[in-house]
C-alpha positions as CSV (number, residue, x, y, z in Angstrom):
1,M,-49.6,41.9,32.7
2,A,-49.9,43.9,29.6
3,T,-47.8,46.6,31.1
4,G,-45.0,44.1,31.9
5,L,-45.1,42.8,28.3
6,R,-45.0,46.3,26.8
7,A,-42.1,47.2,29.2
8,R,-40.2,44.1,28.1
9,K,-40.7,44.9,24.4
10,L,-39.5,48.5,24.9
11,L,-36.5,47.4,26.9
12,E,-35.6,44.8,24.2
13,V,-35.5,47.4,21.5
14,G,-33.1,49.6,23.5
15,W,-35.2,52.0,25.6
16,A,-33.7,53.1,28.9
17,P,-35.6,52.0,32.0
18,E,-36.3,55.6,32.9
19,A,-37.9,56.2,29.4
20,V,-40.0,53.1,29.8
21,C,-41.3,54.3,33.1
22,E,-42.2,57.7,31.7
23,E,-43.8,56.2,28.6
24,L,-46.0,53.8,30.7
25,S,-46.5,56.2,33.5
26,I,-45.2,53.9,36.1
27,S,-42.6,54.1,38.9
28,A,-39.2,52.3,38.9
29,D,-40.6,49.9,41.5
30,D,-43.6,49.2,39.4
31,L,-41.3,48.5,36.4
32,R,-39.4,46.0,38.5
33,D,-42.6,44.4,39.6
34,C,-43.8,44.2,36.1
35,L,-40.6,42.6,34.9
36,V,-40.7,40.0,37.7
37,A,-44.3,39.2,37.0
38,T,-43.6,38.5,33.4
39,S,-40.4,36.6,33.8
40,G,-40.4,32.9,33.1
41,M,-40.3,30.4,36.0
42,A,-37.0,28.6,36.5
43,H,-38.5,25.3,35.2
44,D,-39.6,27.2,32.0
45,T,-36.1,28.3,31.3
46,M,-34.0,25.5,32.8
47,G,-36.2,22.4,32.4
48,F,-37.8,20.2,35.0
49,D,-34.5,18.6,36.0
50,L,-34.0,21.1,38.7
51,H,-37.0,19.7,40.6
52,V,-34.8,17.1,42.4
53,C,-35.4,16.2,46.0
54,P,-33.1,14.0,48.1
55,R,-36.1,12.5,49.9
56,A,-37.6,9.2,48.8
57,T,-40.7,9.4,46.7
58,P,-43.8,7.6,47.9
59,W,-43.2,4.9,45.3
60,E,-39.7,4.4,46.6
61,V,-40.9,4.1,50.1
62,L,-43.4,1.4,49.1
63,E,-40.8,-0.5,47.2
64,A,-38.4,-0.3,50.1
65,A,-41.1,-1.6,52.5
66,E,-41.7,-4.7,50.2
67,S,-38.1,-5.8,50.1
């Protein structure tokens, strides 16, 4: 994880990906993996509203059974 965070910081200040790989002694594939591993989840960046399911919740099923 520390490598991913260091890579992100170097890229943010303008380092080229090739230079970051050389500085951290990692391959381009490792750099990609590090960036993926340290990226935020969709619900971290977009909010929990994207967790919408068309199926009824267990509570909705119980309410429907009572009526």
